[in-house]
C-alpha positions in Angstrom: 26.1 -73.0 7.3 28.4 -71.5 4.9 27.3 -68.9 2.4 27.9 -69.9 -1.1 28.9 -67.3 -3.5 27.0 -67.3 -6.7 28.9 -66.2 -9.6 27.1 -65.5 -12.8 29.2 -65.1 -15.9 28.0 -62.5 -18.3 28.0 -63.6 -21.9 29.4 -61.3 -24.5 27.0 -61.0 -27.3 25.7 -58.3 -29.6 22.3 -58.5 -27.9 23.7 -57.9 -24.5 25.7 -54.9 -25.8 22.6 -53.4 -27.4 20.6 -54.1 -24.2 23.3 -52.3 -22.1 23.4 -49.4 -24.5 19.6 -49.1 -24.4 19.6 -49.2 -20.6 22.3 -46.5 -20.6 20.3 -44.3 -23.0 17.1 -44.7 -20.9 19.1 -43.8 -17.7 20.5 -40.7 -19.3 17.1 -39.8 -20.7 15.6 -40.1 -17.3 18.3 -38.0 -15.7 17.8 -35.3 -18.3 14.1 -35.4 -17.6 14.6 -35.0 -13.9 17.1 -32.1 -14.5 14.6 -30.3 -16.7 11.8 -30.8 -14.2 13.9 -29.6 -11.3 15.0 -26.5 -13.4 11.4 -25.8 -14.4 10.3 -26.1 -10.8 13.0 -23.7 -9.6 12.1 -21.2 -12.3 8.3 -21.6 -11.5 9.0 -21.1 -7.8 11.1 -18.0 -8.4 8.4 -16.5 -10.8 5.6 -17.2 -8.4 7.6 -15.9 -5.5 8.4 -12.6 -7.3 4.8 -12.2 -8.4 3.6 -12.7 -4.9 6.1 -10.2 -3.5 5.1 -7.7 -6.2 1.4 -8.3 -5.4 2.0 -7.7 -1.6 3.9 -4.5 -2.3 1.2 -3.2 -4.6 -1.5 -3.9 -2.0 0.5 -2.0 0.6 1.0 0.9 -1.9 -2.7 0.9 -2.7 -3.6 1.0 1.0 -1.2 3.9 1.5 -2.7 5.8 -1.5 -6.2 5.1 -0.3 -5.3 6.6 3.2 -3.8 9.6 1.5 -6.9 10.0 -0.6 -9.1 9.9 2.5 -6.9 12.5 4.2 -7.0 14.8 1.2 -10.7 14.3 0.9 -11.1 15.4 4.6 -8.8 18.4 4.0 -10.8 19.4 0.9 -14.0 19.3 2.9 -12.5 21.6 5.6 -11.2 24.0 3.0 -14.6 24.1 1.2 -16.3 24.9 4.6 -13.7 27.6 5.2 -14.3 29.0 1.7 -18.0 29.2 2.3 -17.5 31.0 5.6 -15.1 33.5 4.0 -17.6 34.1 1.2 -20.3 34.7 3.7 -18.0 37.1 5.6 -17.2 38.9 2.4 -20.9 39.4 1.8 -21.4 40.6 5.3 -18.5 43.1 5.1 -20.1 44.6 2.0 -22.9 45.7 4.3 -22.1 49.1 5.8 -24.2 48.5 8.9 -22.4 45.3 9.7 -19.0 47.0 9.4 -20.2 49.8 11.7 -21.4 47.2 14.3 -18.1 45.4 14.2 -16.3 48.8 14.7 -18.5 49.7 17.6 -18.1 46.3 19.3 -14.4 45.7 18.8 -12.9 49.1 18.5 -15.3 51.2 20.8 -16.4 53.6 18.1 -19.5 55.5 19.0 -22.2 57.3 17.3 -22.6 61.0 17.9 -23.7 61.7 21.5 -23.2 58.1 22.6 -21.0 57.3 25.6 -19.2 53.9 25.9 -18.4 52.4 29.2 -15.9 49.6 29.3 -16.8 47.0 31.9 -14.2 44.7 33.4 -14.3 41.1 32.1 -13.6 39.6 35.5 -16.4 38.6 37.9 -16.9 40.8 41.0 -15.6 39.3 44.2 -18.6 40.1 46.3 
């Protein structure tokens, strides 16, 4: 079996030239469409990627700020407690009897005719 070559001769006519030109225009139009779609897809992927990256960074920043807020809130509560204690101490120090009691306890001041004995802080060994 021998393969026969089929040869088709193309006729030169105005119709065939117009048909070829139309096919060429369709091919170029399709190529431009594909290029535009690829370009649009690349731009869309870049835009979506940059927005996603920005969103992730903002969430991390927001979490960090929330943690700082909580720490500051705790610090504020401690400072408010300390302020209340100091105000209470100020009121107590305005009382003369309280000041005298502190002086007697811490600095061994005594009233007239009173003797103060200092006891050792250690436990006896017996």
